[in-house]
C-alpha positions in Angstrom: 22.3 -29.9 9.7 23.2 -27.0 11.7 21.3 -24.0 12.1 23.5 -20.9 12.9 21.7 -17.9 11.9 19.6 -16.4 15.0 17.3 -14.5 15.4 18.1 -11.5 17.9 15.2 -8.6 17.5 12.0 -7.9 16.1 10.6 -4.4 15.2 7.7 -3.4 14.7 5.1 -0.1 14.3 2.5 -0.3 17.1 -0.2 -0.5 14.5 1.4 -3.8 12.9 2.1 -5.3 16.5 0.0 -8.3 16.4 1.4 -10.0 13.3 3.7 -10.9 15.3 3.2 -13.7 18.6 5.3 -13.1 21.5 7.6 -15.6 22.0 12.1 -15.3 23.5 12.9 -12.7 20.9 12.6 -9.2 22.2 10.5 -7.0 20.4 10.8 -3.6 20.1 7.6 -1.2 19.3 8.2 1.8 16.9 5.5 4.8 17.3 5.9 5.2 13.3 7.7 4.2 9.9 11.2 6.6 11.0 11.1 5.6 13.7 11.1 1.6 12.9 14.1 2.1 10.5 15.8 4.1 13.5 15.4 1.6 16.3 16.0 -1.4 13.7 19.5 0.1 12.1 20.6 1.5 15.2 19.9 -2.6 16.7 21.9 -3.8 13.8 25.2 -2.2 14.4 25.1 -2.1 17.9 24.3 -6.0 18.1 26.4 -6.2 14.7 24.0 -8.3 12.5 22.3 -7.7 9.4 18.8 -6.0 9.8 16.2 -7.5 7.2 12.9 -6.0 6.1 9.7 -8.7 5.8 7.2 -8.4 3.6 4.9 -7.5 6.5 6.7 -4.2 7.0 8.1 -6.1 10.5 12.3 -6.2 10.7 14.5 -8.6 12.3 17.9 -8.5 13.4 19.8 -11.2 12.6 23.1 -12.7 13.3 23.8 -14.4 10.2 
């Protein structure tokens, strides 16, 4: 089984940053929900990848 999907970025609100553990993926901290959504959308367009909202309120940018 070969995995080709890659997480390119993680975006989270400042208040929810404890939900994410430091690792090898770039982490972007947003001030509020508006900035969270805006940064997630911009990064997905720049990286030509998909933006996914997890149930925890954390966005991940994934290259499929």
